[in-house]
Kinemage of the C-alpha trace (Angstrom):
@kinemage 1
@onewidth
@group {chain A} dominant
@subgroup {mainchain}
@vectorlist {calphas} color= white
{ca met a 1} P -99.251 -196.889 -23.908
{ca gly a 2} L -97.830 -200.608 -23.809
{ca tyr a 3} L -94.766 -201.366 -21.803
{ca glu a 4} L -92.242 -204.101 -22.748
{ca lys a 5} L -90.770 -205.977 -20.078
{ca pro a 6} L -86.393 -205.378 -20.134
{ca leu a 7} L -85.128 -208.836 -21.231
{ca asp a 8} L -83.228 -210.585 -18.640
{ca ser a 9} L -79.523 -209.903 -19.105
{ca arg a 10} L -78.678 -213.479 -19.005
{ca ile a 11} L -81.041 -213.695 -22.113
{ca arg a 12} L -79.117 -210.940 -23.735
{ca cys a 13} L -75.724 -211.986 -22.467
{ca lys a 14} L -76.109 -215.525 -24.558
{ca arg a 15} L -78.054 -214.187 -27.641
{ca phe a 16} L -74.944 -211.959 -27.975
{ca phe a 17} L -72.796 -214.662 -27.337
{ca met a 18} L -74.125 -216.947 -29.639
{ca lys a 19} L -74.109 -214.173 -32.419
{ca thr a 20} L -70.206 -213.591 -31.594
{ca ile a 21} L -69.666 -217.213 -32.031
{ca gln a 22} L -71.626 -217.189 -35.436
{ca leu a 23} L -69.712 -214.536 -37.201
{ca tyr a 24} L -66.727 -216.083 -35.644
{ca ile a 25} L -67.154 -219.415 -37.324
{ca leu a 26} L -68.384 -217.559 -40.335
{ca thr a 27} L -64.911 -215.621 -40.555
{ca ile a 28} L -63.194 -219.074 -40.025
{ca val a 29} L -65.013 -220.779 -43.047
{ca leu a 30} L -64.377 -217.753 -45.081
{ca leu a 31} L -60.340 -217.299 -44.265
{ca val a 32} L -59.867 -221.095 -44.721
{ca ala a 33} L -61.978 -221.137 -48.225
{ca asn a 34} L -59.911 -217.954 -49.082
{ca cys a 35} L -56.603 -219.561 -48.547
{ca ala a 36} L -57.545 -223.060 -50.010
{ca tyr a 37} L -58.865 -221.594 -53.438
{ca ser a 38} L -56.532 -218.616 -53.708
{ca gln a 39} L -53.342 -218.168 -53.024
{ca asp a 40} L -50.327 -215.905 -54.104
{ca ile a 41} L -48.374 -216.534 -57.096
{ca arg a 42} L -45.002 -215.847 -57.748
{ca ala a 43} L -43.918 -216.254 -61.174
{ca thr a 44} L -41.074 -215.038 -64.043
{ca thr a 45} L -41.660 -212.522 -66.933
{ca asp a 46} L -40.467 -213.259 -70.411
{ca asp a 47} L -37.181 -210.922 -69.650
{ca gly a 48} L -36.440 -213.048 -66.711
{ca gln a 49} L -37.415 -210.860 -63.944
{ca ser a 50} L -39.713 -212.363 -60.568
{ca val a 51} L -43.180 -210.957 -59.873
{ca ile a 52} L -45.833 -212.043 -57.322
{ca leu a 53} L -49.703 -212.294 -58.045
{ca lys a 54} L -51.309 -211.383 -55.538
{ca lys a 55} L -54.453 -213.469 -54.737
{ca asn a 56} L -56.580 -209.628 -54.642
{ca gly a 57} L -55.816 -209.372 -58.526
{ca thr a 58} L -52.673 -206.982 -58.173
{ca trp a 59} L -48.952 -207.987 -58.842
{ca phe a 60} L -45.342 -206.421 -58.401
{ca phe a 61} L -42.270 -207.009 -59.435
{ca val a 62} L -39.805 -208.522 -56.625
{ca asn a 63} L -36.687 -206.647 -57.344
{ca arg a 64} L -37.218 -203.657 -59.556
{ca ala a 65} L -40.246 -201.244 -60.225
{ca pro a 66} L -43.136 -202.318 -63.075
{ca ala a 67} L -42.328 -202.145 -66.544
{ca glu a 68} L -44.417 -201.092 -69.539
{ca asp a 69} L -48.396 -202.344 -70.051
{ca gly a 70} L -48.284 -205.659 -71.937
{ca ser a 71} L -45.773 -207.362 -69.682
{ca ala a 72} L -46.426 -211.074 -69.513
{ca val a 73} L -45.524 -213.962 -67.053
{ca thr a 74} L -47.079 -217.507 -67.417
{ca phe a 75} L -48.898 -219.611 -64.742
{ca asn a 76} L -49.880 -223.099 -65.328
{ca gly a 77} L -49.137 -222.749 -69.177
{ca arg a 78} L -51.166 -219.860 -69.709
{ca val a 79} L -50.410 -216.273 -70.194
{ca val a 80} L -50.768 -213.790 -67.647
{ca leu a 81} L -50.729 -209.935 -68.726
{ca leu a 82} L -49.532 -207.841 -66.424
{ca arg a 83} L -51.012 -203.971 -66.864
{ca lys a 84} L -49.490 -200.862 -65.553
{ca thr a 85} L -52.223 -200.185 -62.997
{ca gly a 86} L -50.974 -203.067 -60.751
{ca lys a 87} L -53.916 -205.379 -61.412
{ca trp a 88} L -53.069 -208.855 -63.802
{ca leu a 89} L -55.052 -210.924 -65.989
{ca leu a 90} L -54.878 -214.657 -66.650
{ca thr a 91} L -55.693 -215.116 -70.520
{ca asn a 92} L -56.622 -218.441 -72.370
{ca thr a 93} L -53.283 -218.048 -74.208
{ca val a 94} L -51.414 -221.136 -73.695
{ca arg a 95} L -47.679 -221.127 -73.908
{ca pro a 96} L -45.734 -223.043 -76.101
{ca val a 97} L -43.796 -226.214 -74.997
{ca pro a 98} L -39.961 -225.887 -73.642
{ca ser a 99} L -37.562 -226.089 -76.317
{ca ala a 100} L -35.567 -228.976 -77.813
{ca pro a 101} L -32.216 -230.178 -76.401
{ca gln a 102} L -29.106 -228.178 -77.524
{ca arg a 103} L -26.093 -229.453 -79.434
{ca thr a 104} L -22.500 -227.807 -79.749
{ca tyr a 105} L -21.949 -226.649 -83.550
{ca ala a 106} L -19.353 -229.079 -84.134
{ca gln a 107} L -21.450 -232.115 -82.834
{ca ser a 108} L -24.719 -230.821 -85.047
{ca ser a 109} L -22.585 -230.016 -88.271
{ca ala a 110} L -21.294 -233.679 -88.179
{ca arg a 111} L -24.495 -235.154 -88.939
{ca asn a 112} L -25.110 -236.487 -92.643
{ca thr a 113} L -27.463 -234.278 -94.952
{ca ala a 114} L -28.113 -237.073 -97.554
{ca ser a 115} L -30.876 -238.916 -96.257
{ca tyr a 116} L -32.958 -235.438 -96.951
{ca gly a 117} L -30.658 -234.349 -99.885
{ca gly a 118} L -30.774 -230.914 -98.789
{ca met a 119} L -30.653 -228.241 -95.576
{ca his a 120} L -33.097 -227.611 -93.053
{ca pro a 121} L -35.565 -230.528 -93.387
{ca phe a 122} L -37.920 -229.863 -90.723
{ca leu a 123} L -38.228 -226.430 -91.918
{ca ala a 124} L -38.636 -227.310 -95.542
{ca glu a 125} L -41.457 -229.049 -94.485
{ca asn a 126} L -43.262 -226.548 -92.213
{ca ala a 127} L -41.903 -222.876 -93.365
{ca ile a 128} L -43.770 -222.982 -96.416
{ca asp a 129} L -45.575 -219.548 -96.773
{ca leu a 130} L -42.930 -217.165 -96.186
{ca thr a 131} L -43.760 -213.438 -95.878
{ca thr a 132} L -41.394 -209.915 -95.928
{ca ala a 133} L -42.226 -206.937 -93.898
{ca asn a 134} L -43.391 -204.880 -96.976
{ca gly a 135} L -46.122 -207.868 -97.550
{ca ser a 136} L -44.133 -209.693 -100.196
{ca lys a 137} L -43.824 -213.675 -100.440
{ca ala a 138} L -40.467 -214.754 -100.073
{ca asp a 139} L -38.951 -217.691 -101.674
{ca leu a 140} L -38.656 -220.878 -99.115
{ca gln a 141} L -34.561 -220.777 -100.408
{ca arg a 142} L -33.753 -217.844 -98.040
{ca val a 143} L -34.122 -220.539 -95.209
{ca thr a 144} L -33.003 -223.436 -96.717
{ca asp a 145} L -29.631 -222.194 -98.367
{ca lys a 146} L -28.406 -220.630 -94.913
{ca lys a 147} L -26.208 -223.302 -92.833
{ca ile a 148} L -27.479 -221.096 -89.918
{ca ile a 149} L -31.051 -220.426 -89.191
{ca leu a 150} L -31.968 -218.241 -86.276
{ca leu a 151} L -35.653 -218.590 -85.074
{ca tyr a 152} L -37.035 -215.639 -83.448
{ca phe a 153} L -40.208 -216.120 -81.586
{ca ser a 154} L -41.774 -212.537 -80.683
{ca ala a 155} L -44.771 -210.420 -80.679
{ca his a 156} L -45.505 -206.886 -80.691
{ca trp a 157} L -47.523 -207.152 -77.728
{ca cys a 158} L -44.452 -208.145 -75.392
{ca ser a 159} L -42.503 -205.431 -73.942
{ca pro a 160} L -39.147 -207.213 -73.820
{ca cys a 161} L -39.914 -208.205 -77.184
{ca arg a 162} L -40.441 -204.511 -78.323
{ca ala a 163} L -36.835 -203.859 -76.649
{ca phe a 164} L -35.095 -206.672 -78.097
{ca thr a 165} L -35.616 -206.379 -81.595
{ca pro a 166} L -34.255 -202.961 -82.494
{ca lys a 167} L -31.024 -204.604 -81.358
{ca leu a 168} L -31.493 -208.046 -83.680
{ca val a 169} L -32.509 -205.648 -86.563
{ca asp a 170} L -28.831 -203.810 -85.922
{ca phe a 171} L -26.781 -207.213 -85.125
{ca tyr a 172} L -28.379 -208.687 -89.023
{ca asn a 173} L -27.062 -205.382 -90.572
{ca thr a 174} L -23.824 -205.477 -89.316
{ca asn a 175} L -23.052 -209.300 -89.113
{ca gly a 176} L -23.791 -210.723 -92.654
{ca gly a 177} L -27.580 -211.235 -92.128
{ca gly a 178} L -29.460 -212.505 -95.418
{ca asp a 179} L -25.428 -214.054 -96.439
{ca lys a 180} L -23.940 -215.740 -93.725
{ca phe a 181} L -27.234 -216.472 -91.463
{ca glu a 182} L -30.961 -216.001 -92.045
{ca ile a 183} L -33.802 -215.195 -89.645
{ca leu a 184} L -36.947 -216.688 -89.511
{ca phe a 185} L -40.183 -214.558 -87.602
{ca val a 186} L -42.601 -216.729 -86.077
{ca ser a 187} L -45.192 -214.759 -84.302
{ca ser a 188} L -47.089 -215.008 -81.316
{ca asp a 189} L -49.317 -211.706 -82.476
{ca asn a 190} L -52.899 -212.361 -82.253
{ca asp a 191} L -52.997 -211.800 -85.796
{ca glu a 192} L -51.826 -211.221 -89.007
{ca thr a 193} L -52.441 -207.418 -89.390
{ca ala a 194} L -50.754 -207.005 -85.703
{ca met a 195} L -47.739 -209.178 -87.301
{ca met a 196} L -47.437 -207.483 -90.439
{ca asn a 197} L -47.229 -203.963 -88.487
{ca tyr a 198} L -44.638 -205.224 -86.266
{ca met a 199} L -42.340 -206.003 -88.914
{ca lys a 200} L -43.289 -203.062 -90.969
{ca leu a 201} L -42.661 -200.750 -87.384
{ca thr a 202} L -39.308 -202.512 -86.723
{ca asn a 203} L -38.248 -202.754 -90.352
{ca met a 204} L -37.657 -206.749 -90.004
{ca pro a 205} L -35.063 -207.009 -92.964
{ca trp a 206} L -35.656 -210.932 -92.227
{ca val a 207} L -38.174 -213.066 -93.533
{ca gly a 208} L -41.832 -213.863 -91.561
{ca leu a 209} L -43.963 -217.055 -91.286
{ca ser a 210} L -47.356 -216.003 -92.535
{ca trp a 211} L -49.256 -215.671 -89.382
{ca ser a 212} L -52.213 -217.661 -91.220
{ca ala a 213} L -49.828 -220.406 -91.683
{ca gly a 214} L -50.879 -223.808 -90.111
{ca arg a 215} L -47.339 -224.446 -89.932
{ca arg a 216} L -46.816 -222.066 -87.085
{ca thr a 217} L -47.453 -224.525 -84.450
{ca pro a 218} L -45.105 -227.574 -85.458
{ca ile a 219} L -42.422 -225.067 -85.163
{ca lys a 220} L -43.376 -223.682 -82.079
{ca lys a 221} L -44.037 -226.892 -80.314
{ca lys a 222} L -40.414 -228.114 -81.372
{ca tyr a 223} L -38.464 -225.046 -80.702
{ca cys a 224} L -40.081 -222.513 -78.917
{ca gly a 225} L -39.605 -221.845 -75.291
{ca pro a 226} L -42.280 -221.323 -72.652
{ca gly a 227} L -41.774 -217.327 -73.088
{ca ile a 228} L -41.172 -214.641 -75.526
{ca pro a 229} L -38.413 -213.116 -76.771
{ca cys a 230} L -36.820 -216.625 -77.792
{ca leu a 231} L -34.171 -216.832 -80.084
{ca val a 232} L -32.882 -220.361 -81.174
{ca met a 233} L -30.122 -221.018 -83.458
{ca leu a 234} L -30.472 -224.084 -85.692
{ca asn a 235} L -27.675 -226.058 -87.757
{ca glu a 236} L -28.309 -227.362 -91.376
{ca gln a 237} L -30.399 -230.468 -90.034
{ca asp a 238} L -32.518 -228.152 -87.809
{ca glu a 239} L -30.893 -228.867 -84.865
{ca val a 240} L -30.436 -226.601 -81.735
{ca ile a 241} L -27.282 -225.066 -81.387
{ca ser a 242} L -28.080 -222.258 -78.953
{ca asp a 243} L -31.176 -221.825 -77.367
{ca ser a 244} L -32.794 -218.749 -75.119
{ca tyr a 245} L -33.475 -221.370 -72.582
{ca val a 246} L -30.655 -223.736 -71.179
{ca gly a 247} L -31.755 -226.619 -68.903
{ca gly a 248} L -35.569 -224.628 -68.383
{ca arg a 249} L -33.972 -221.749 -67.288
{ca tyr a 250} L -34.709 -218.402 -69.208
{ca val a 251} L -30.995 -216.901 -70.254
{ca gly a 252} L -32.139 -214.434 -72.875
{ca pro a 253} L -31.450 -213.816 -76.910
{ca met a 254} L -28.801 -212.159 -76.365
{ca lys a 255} L -26.563 -215.346 -75.127
{ca val a 256} L -27.736 -216.921 -78.410
{ca leu a 257} L -26.123 -213.991 -80.761
{ca ala a 258} L -23.279 -214.182 -78.802
{ca asp a 259} L -23.131 -217.998 -79.668
{ca leu a 260} L -23.874 -217.012 -83.270
{ca asn a 261} L -20.461 -214.425 -83.585
{ca thr a 262} L -18.710 -217.476 -82.307
{ca ala a 263} L -20.067 -219.965 -85.069
{ca leu a 264} L -19.226 -216.944 -87.572
{ca ala a 265} L -16.004 -216.751 -86.653
{ca ser a 266} L -14.574 -220.503 -86.392
{ca arg a 267} L -16.170 -220.555 -90.107
């Protein structure tokens, strides 16, 4: 039976010290790499609430309890879906650019419409494929014949949108929608089926721009803010007279409805 001579205590201490140093260096490297490439992110949801996206893939609201599954925020121009499980997912969906500068109703209405020969020149060029909630085609004149148009940027996957849409339907039905003003729904749903189901489920009485229409992109780029629901009020020259975003800050669609009430009362 062989006999192993015990290691000298100095050798054992030296080896233990070297392994400790290596482990320490590795820990420091991992921490530095983690801090360099992954940081906690503070973002804002579609309904204006502050949220923290943790680097470990979890999230939490700063000032209130979690909302329904399907809430979203924007980070570096891309949509981040917030799961009720506490996880978040960075998608490939890109948010539209911020909306155009606003004018007062009096300033906007003073513009001469003679060069176009009719109202809503931009929408007349781009809102060329309209549909109703029952799937039938709608005439462009439903939009171009009204002095005031509301653009409603929304989607069924967006929980704040689902909460606001019934309020907008009620406002439309009780304040002369279709007569004194019209709403054009511009969908951010994932496909045409989802868009049509959304319109039917919420009984949208206004017209929608066909999901397959290539003209959705120019309208979104020109008018939609960085998140939804986004409501934008246009005058007859398609100039913004009220917006859900003011100075880059989200103030919500109810502000636009209040401004519409004021505009209708002054006519």
